C-alpha positions in Angstrom: 26.8 13.6 -29.2 27.5 10.1 -28.0 26.8 7.4 -30.7 27.3 3.6 -30.4 27.0 0.8 -32.9 26.4 -2.5 -31.3 26.6 -5.6 -33.5 26.0 -9.3 -32.5 26.2 -12.1 -35.2 24.9 -15.4 -34.5 23.8 -16.4 -37.9 26.5 -17.7 -40.5 25.5 -19.0 -44.0 28.7 -21.0 -44.6 30.6 -21.5 -41.2 29.3 -22.7 -37.8 26.7 -20.3 -36.4 26.9 -19.1 -32.7 24.4 -18.7 -30.0 25.7 -16.0 -27.5 26.6 -13.1 -29.8 23.1 -11.7 -30.2 22.3 -11.9 -26.4 25.8 -10.1 -25.8 24.7 -7.3 -28.2 21.3 -7.0 -26.4 23.1 -6.8 -23.1 25.5 -4.2 -24.3 22.7 -2.1 -26.0 20.7 -2.1 -22.7 23.6 -1.0 -20.4 24.9 1.6 -22.8 21.6 3.3 -23.8 21.0 4.8 -20.3 22.8 5.8 -17.3 21.7 4.1 -14.0 19.5 7.1 -13.1 17.7 6.7 -16.4 19.1 9.7 -18.3 20.3 9.2 -21.8 23.8 8.1 -22.4 24.6 6.6 -25.8 22.3 7.0 -29.0 22.7 3.3 -29.8 22.1 1.5 -33.2 21.5 -2.4 -32.5 22.2 -4.7 -35.2 21.7 -8.5 -34.7 22.0 -11.3 -37.2 20.0 -14.3 -35.9 18.7 -15.9 -39.0 18.7 -15.8 -42.9 16.4 -12.8 -43.0 18.6 -10.7 -40.6 21.9 -11.8 -42.0 24.6 -9.1 -42.0 27.0 -8.7 -44.9 30.7 -7.4 -44.8 29.7 -4.6 -47.1 26.7 -3.5 -44.8 29.1 -3.5 -41.6 31.7 -1.5 -43.3 29.1 1.0 -44.4 27.6 1.3 -40.9 31.2 1.6 -39.2 31.9 4.4 -41.7 28.6 6.2 -40.9 29.4 5.8 -37.0 33.0 7.5 -37.3 32.2 10.1 -40.1 30.9 12.8 -37.8 32.6 15.0 -35.2 30.8 13.4 -32.2 32.2 13.7 -28.8 32.3 9.9 -28.6 31.7 7.1 -30.9 31.7 3.4 -29.8 31.8 0.2 -31.8 31.1 -3.2 -30.3 31.2 -6.2 -32.4 30.5 -9.9 -31.1 30.8 -12.8 -33.7 33.5 -14.8 -35.3 37.0 -13.6 -35.6 39.8 -14.7 -37.9 43.6 -14.1 -38.1 46.2 -15.1 -40.6 49.5 -13.6 -41.6 47.9 -10.7 -43.4 46.0 -9.6 -40.4 42.7 -10.1 -38.5 39.1 -9.9 -39.6 35.6 -9.5 -38.3 33.5 -12.3 -39.8 30.0 -11.5 -41.0 27.2 -13.8 -42.0 28.0 -14.0 -45.7 31.9 -15.0 -45.1 33.1 -18.2 -46.3 36.7 -17.8 -45.7 38.2 -15.8 -42.9 39.9 -13.1 -45.0 36.6 -12.1 -46.7 35.5 -10.5 -43.5 35.9 -6.8 -42.5 39.7 -6.3 -42.1 40.7 -5.1 -38.7 43.3 -3.1 -40.6 40.6 -1.4 -42.8 38.6 -0.8 -39.7 41.6 0.9 -37.9 42.0 3.1 -40.9 38.4 4.4 -40.7 38.8 4.8 -37.0 42.2 6.6 -37.1 40.9 8.9 -40.0 37.8 9.9 -38.0 37.3 13.5 -36.6 35.4 12.0 -33.7 37.0 13.2 -30.4 37.1 9.8 -28.6 36.8 6.6 -30.6 36.3 3.3 -28.7 36.5 -0.2 -30.3 35.3 -3.2 -28.2 35.7 -6.5 -30.0 34.4 -9.9 -28.5 35.8 -12.2 -31.0 38.6 -14.8 -31.2 41.8 -13.4 -32.1 40.6 -9.8 -31.4 43.9 -8.8 -29.9 45.4 -8.3 -33.4 43.4 -5.1 -33.7 45.7 -2.1 -34.0 48.8 -4.1 -34.6 50.9 -3.3 -37.7 51.1 -7.1 -38.6 50.0 -10.3 -36.8 53.7 -11.1 -36.0 54.3 -7.8 -34.4 53.3 -6.3 -31.0 53.4 -2.8 -32.2 50.2 -1.0 -32.4 49.6 2.2 -34.4 46.6 4.0 -33.2 45.9 7.8 -33.5 45.1 10.1 -30.7 41.7 9.6 -29.3 41.4 5.9 -30.1 40.9 3.1 -27.5 40.8 -0.7 -28.1 39.5 -3.2 -25.8 39.3 -6.9 -26.8 38.1 -10.1 -25.3 41.4 -11.9 -26.0 44.8 -11.8 -27.3 45.6 -12.3 -31.0 46.4 -16.1 -30.6 43.4 -16.7 -28.3 39.8 -17.6 -28.5 37.1 -15.8 -26.9 35.0 -18.0 -24.4 31.4 -18.4 -25.4 29.2 -19.8 -22.6 26.3 -20.4 -24.7 24.0 -17.5 -23.4 26.7 -14.9 -24.0 30.5 -14.6 -23.7 32.5 -14.4 -20.4 34.1 -11.3 -21.6 30.8 -9.3 -22.4 29.2 -10.6 -19.0 32.2 -9.0 -17.1 32.0 -6.0 -19.5 28.4 -5.4 -18.6 29.0 -6.1 -14.9 31.6 -3.4 -15.1 29.4 -0.8 -16.9 26.6 -1.6 -14.2 29.0 -0.1 -11.6 31.5 -2.6 -10.3 34.0 -0.5 -12.2 33.0 2.9 -11.3 34.9 5.6 -9.4 33.5 7.4 -6.2 31.8 9.9 -8.7 30.1 7.1 -10.4 31.9 7.3 -13.6 33.1 4.1 -15.6 36.0 4.7 -17.8 37.5 2.2 -20.5 40.5 1.9 -18.2 38.5 0.8 -15.3 36.4 -1.5 -17.4 39.7 -3.2 -18.6 40.9 -3.4 -15.0 37.7 -5.1 -13.8 37.8 -7.6 -16.6 41.6 -8.2 -16.2 41.3 -8.9 -12.5 38.3 -11.2 -13.1 40.1 -13.6 -15.3 42.7 -15.9 -14.0 46.2 -16.4 -15.5 45.1 -19.6 -17.4 42.1 -18.0 -19.0 41.7 -15.7 -22.0 43.6 -12.4 -21.4 41.9 -9.1 -22.5 43.8 -6.6 -24.5 43.7 -2.8 -23.8 45.3 -0.3 -26.2 44.7 3.5 -26.1 46.3 6.8 -27.1 44.3 9.4 -25.2 45.0 12.5 -23.1 42.0 12.0 -20.9 39.7 9.0 -20.3 36.1 9.5 -21.0 33.2 8.1 -19.0 31.4 5.3 -20.7 28.5 5.4 -18.3 27.5 7.1 -15.2 26.3 4.9 -12.3 25.1 5.7 -8.8 28.1 6.8 -6.8 28.7 4.9 -3.4 28.7 8.4 -1.6 27.2 11.8 -2.5 29.4 14.5 -4.0 28.5 16.8 -1.1 29.5 14.2 1.4 32.9 13.5 -0.6 33.7 17.2 -0.8 33.6 17.3 3.0 36.9 15.6 3.2 38.9 18.6 3.1 36.9 20.0 6.1 37.5 16.9 8.1 41.2 16.3 7.3 44.0 18.7 7.1 47.3 18.3 5.2 48.4 15.7 7.9 45.5 13.5 6.8 44.4 12.4 10.3 41.4 13.2 12.4 41.3 12.8 16.1 38.4 11.0 17.7 36.7 10.8 21.1 33.5 9.2 22.7 31.5 12.3 21.7 31.6 11.2 18.1 29.8 8.0 18.8 26.0 8.4 19.1 25.7 5.6 21.7 28.2 7.1 24.1 27.2 8.7 27.4 27.7 12.3 26.0 27.5 12.4 22.2 27.8 15.8 20.5 25.6 16.4 17.6 28.3 18.1 15.5 30.7 15.2 16.1 28.1 12.6 15.6 27.3 14.1 12.2 31.0 14.2 11.3 31.4 10.5 12.5 28.6 9.4 10.1 30.5 10.8 7.2 33.8 9.3 8.5 32.2 5.9 8.8 31.0 6.3 5.1 34.6 7.0 4.1 35.7 3.9 6.0 33.1 1.7 4.2 34.6 2.8 0.7 38.2 2.6 1.7 39.0 6.3 2.1 39.5 6.2 5.8 40.9 3.6 8.3 41.1 3.8 12.2 44.4 4.1 13.8 45.4 1.4 16.3 41.8 0.1 16.6 39.9 -2.6 14.8 37.0 -0.6 14.0 35.8 3.1 13.8 33.7 2.5 16.8 36.6 1.6 19.0 38.7 4.4 17.7 36.1 6.9 18.9 35.4 5.1 22.2 39.1 4.9 23.0 39.9 8.5 22.0 42.2 7.4 19.0 41.9 8.7 15.5 41.3 7.7 11.9 43.5 8.6 8.9 43.1 8.8 5.1 44.1 5.7 3.0 46.2 6.4 -0.2 43.0 6.5 -2.0 41.6 9.0 0.4 44.5 11.2 0.2 44.0 11.0 -3.8 40.5 12.2 -3.5 41.4 14.8 -0.7 43.9 16.4 -3.3 41.3 16.3 -5.9 38.9 18.2 -3.8 41.5 20.5 -2.5 42.6 21.3 -6.1 39.0 21.8 -7.0 39.1 19.1 -9.5 35.9 17.7 -8.4 
């Protein structure tokens, strides 16, 4: 079973309210609920605090977090967007009823709940200021203690603020973008590591820096998206390339040549798809067309060699 608790807090009784956290939560709920083909992904629980009637207390948040991680699910994901606070005793997630930062849900307490859980894969995503303190022994320490199966992804380092653009945060927009497919592999899977890589590469050195902490044996897929190439075509890579990783071409591969061969034209169509997704490059030619017409060759890229080995070893 795959469960996700998604929380967005705009409304605060005693401190400045926010505007983008509830939209962030709705965006995350929408993208995590289903895979891109419409099949069910996470069984989500969406909690939004946008006025006094929907205010979220620390006690209620803690109870929902306990419920999320009390089972033996295959994966449980907790997402929180709202105010964050840090002091020398640690970091806190601020709920609607808080007056002082340290009356929020302690990140240390949250980590204790997660570390003690029997859930196989536990993922925490925090879009708050100072969220990078999550998992650290103390705020003045860079040492994190996270048990096996735990992954933490935060919008910013412990000393930084999370950028709110009014209609949502920059971090969550990049996160949703990654989950929609920009961070997927060739099988269409989006992992926590690929999400972090996408967010990290999208932010400049002078912007907020995301934090990624993990202790896992294998990455899990957060969402399945439409792959850029079919699995059937991808598996043909070991038919088209031997251990030398190079495939000779000639004009019969090009459908617009004088004497195209159907078998070679079909192979060339797959090779061109490989080229578009950076698995293959022409050798000593600017384009695949020229490589074929000039009887040259194409070869696997480093990424292409990686997938060749996966197919050869029957890993996919």
